[in-house]
C-alpha positions, 0 to 999 in steps of 0.5 A, a space after each residue: 389073227 387080228 386082236 378083238 376090238 374093245 367094246 364101244 361105250 355109248 356116251 353119255 352113260 353112267 360110269 363107275 370109277 374106283 380110285 385107290 391111294 394112300 389112306 389120309 383123312 382128306 383122301 375122299 374129299 380130294 378125290 371128290 373135288 377132282 372128279 366134280 371138276 370133270 363130272 359135276 353133280 355127284 350125289 352122296 349116294 354115288 360115292 362109297 369108301 373102303 379102307 384096306 384091312 391094315 388101314 394103309 390104303 383107301 378106295 373111293 368108288 364113284 358113279 358119274 355121268 361120262 360124256 366122252 373119252 376125252 373127259 374120262 382121259 382128262 379125269 384119269 390123268 389129273 388123278 394120277 398126276 396128283 401123286 396121291 393116287 396109285 390106281 384109277 380103275 
């Protein structure tokens, strides 16, 4: 049997990413700065932040306008390479 193909994303489109890392006072600001470099024009209403129940981790969810796979790959790689981010979903 062949593997089912992943659905194709048609660009440009609204795209939601979730970034999870250790909780720190500047974590949200850091994530927004990195994302703005790859997808400028984020509105405050497109950002939501949640803390873990014990306060060790933060998750930042952002809605961006994705222009292509190369943009998303570069964004994900920069976030992961920072050492501050555990996961990007």
